[in-house]
Structures are given as structure tokens and as C-alpha cells.
N, C-alpha and C positions, 0 to 999 in steps of 0.2 A: 792345193798343190803344196807339198812339202819340200822345202829347200833348206840348205844349211848355210851358216855363215862361217867363212874360213878364218884363219888366225889373224889375217890383216883387217877383218871386219867386212870383207866383201862378200857379195852374193852373186850367184849366177842365175840369170833368167833363162829358162829353157828355150832352146832354138825355136821350137814351134810357136811359142808365145812371142818371141822377138819378131818372128816372120810375120805373124798375124797382126802385130801392132806397128810393124814398119820400123822396129828399133834396130839400128846398125851400130857398128863401132863408131864412136864419136857422137852418137845421138845424146841429146840432153833429156833429162827426166826431172820433173818437179816432185819433190818428196814432202808429204805432209803427215803429220801425226794427228789423228782424230781423237776425240774424247774417248777414253777407254783404252787407248794404246794402239788402235788400228793404224798400220802404216799404209799410205796410198802413194803409189808412183804413177805419175802421169806423163806421157811423152809431150814435149813442148818444142817449138821452133824458136830459134834464136837468130835474130838478124842483126848485122853490124850497124852501127850508126855514127855519124859524125856530129859533134857538137861544136858550134861556133858562137863566140860572143858577138856583141854588136859590131865591133871593129872588124872581126873576121867576116861577118855577113856583108859589111860594106865593101870589103875587098872582093868578095865573091860577086857581089853585084857589078863591080867594075869589070871583073873578068868576063862575066856573062855578056856585057855590052861590047867587049872587044871582039868577041867571036873568033879569036885566034886559038889555034892548037886543037888537038883531038884528045878527049879524055876516055878512059875505059868506060864501058857501058855501066858497070856497077856504080861508079862514081858519078856519072851523069844522073842516074836515078836518085842518089842521095843528095845531090846538089839541088835538083828540082823540088825535092821535099824538105829542104832545110828551112828551119825556123828558129825562133828564140824561145827559150824556156825560162820562166820567171826565176827559177832557182839557179 
């Protein structure tokens, strides 16, 4: 499939291919350049995350015990999966 690069360096992925791969406006693609110069674009999913230090995790633990208030569903999932990262 032959495509062109515009003056801004952008390319257009044909509609049929976007539809087939589920690529929509705002989708993320991973770009890799293979040996020999081949360019590979791969659709990826990006999920937001929350990072807390030990002090933040302690406060989160206190909040969990209090059981007061109602948080949005997306935040409840993030809180349930919260952990520390050594870096």
C-alpha cells in the first residue's frame, strides 16, 4: 500500500485499514523501526494509573478503613490495584 508523507511529516492510514484494526481518532500506536529501515506501527491500549509513595499508601489505607464517601468506579479500581514500585 503506497501512502505519502505530508509537509508536516504526517501520514494518513486508509479508512479501510483503520476500520479493520479498530484505530479511531485518539488511538495510540507504537512505532518501531526494524533493522533495514522497516517501520512497524502497532495499535496499543493506554490505561491511566495512579502512583503513590509509602506515605500516600498509608493515607489510602486509612481512607479504606473509614468506609466513608463514594468514589468514581474508575478510581475504585485503581485504588484496589494500588501498590508500591521500587523506583
